[in-house]
C-alpha positions in Angstrom: 0.0 0.0 0.0 1.4 3.4 -1.0 1.7 6.3 1.3 -1.2 8.1 -0.5 -3.3 5.0 0.0 -2.6 5.3 3.8 -3.6 9.0 3.7 -6.8 8.1 1.8 -7.6 5.4 4.4 -7.0 7.6 7.3 -9.2 10.3 5.8 -11.8 7.8 5.2 -11.8 6.8 8.9 -12.2 10.5 9.7 -15.1 10.7 7.4 -16.7 7.6 8.9 -16.4 8.9 12.5 -17.8 12.3 11.6 -20.7 10.3 9.9 -21.3 8.6 13.3 -21.1 12.0 15.0 -23.7 13.3 12.6 -26.0 10.3 13.5 -25.5 10.9 17.2 -26.2 14.6 16.8 -29.4 13.8 14.9 -30.5 11.5 17.8 -29.6 14.1 20.3 -31.7 16.7 18.4 -34.6 14.4 18.2 -34.4 13.7 22.0 -34.2 17.4 22.7 -37.2 18.2 20.5 -39.1 15.5 22.4 -38.2 16.7 25.8 -39.0 20.3 24.6 -42.4 19.3 23.5 -43.1 17.6 26.8 -42.0 20.5 28.7 -44.2 22.8 26.7 -47.2 20.6 27.2 -46.6 20.8 31.0 -46.1 24.5 30.9 -42.6 24.3 32.5 -41.3 27.6 31.2 -37.9 27.4 32.8 -37.3 24.0 31.4 -38.6 25.1 28.0 -36.1 27.9 28.0 -33.2 25.7 29.0 -34.1 23.1 26.4 -34.5 25.8 23.6 -30.8 26.7 24.4 -29.8 23.1 24.3 -31.5 22.7 20.9 -29.7 25.8 19.6 -26.4 24.3 20.8 -27.2 20.9 19.2 -28.2 22.5 15.9 -24.8 24.3 16.0 -23.0 21.2 16.6 -24.9 19.5 13.7 -23.7 22.3 11.4 -20.2 21.9 12.5 -20.3 18.1 12.0 -21.7 18.7 8.5 -18.9 21.1 7.8 -16.3 18.5 8.9 -17.9 15.8 6.8 -17.7 18.1 3.7 -14.1 18.9 4.5 -13.2 15.2 4.9 -14.8 14.3 1.7 -13.1 17.1 -0.1 -9.7 16.0 1.4 -10.4 12.4 0.3 -11.2 13.6 -3.2 -8.0 15.6 -3.4 -6.0 12.6 -2.2 -7.6 10.3 -4.7 -6.8 12.8 -7.4 -3.2 12.8 -6.3 -3.3 8.9 -6.2 -4.7 8.9 -9.7 -2.1 11.3 -11.1 1.0 9.6 -9.6 
């Protein structure tokens, strides 16, 4: 296996782990939405406020994970281009 293949393999591992983080973030957002809905039904204003902040943070995290995935995929494509050109 060439060094560029090692690079591609390592980058693919990054992309895979970021994909796992995206899935976990989606689950966290779903759970937060469910908890928020329950708190709203109960009229628990303080809890609602706190969960809205949590939701905002999770949404930000999701955006960051999406950006990481895009960057990893771009790096993989660049490395594959190098491998194809060598």
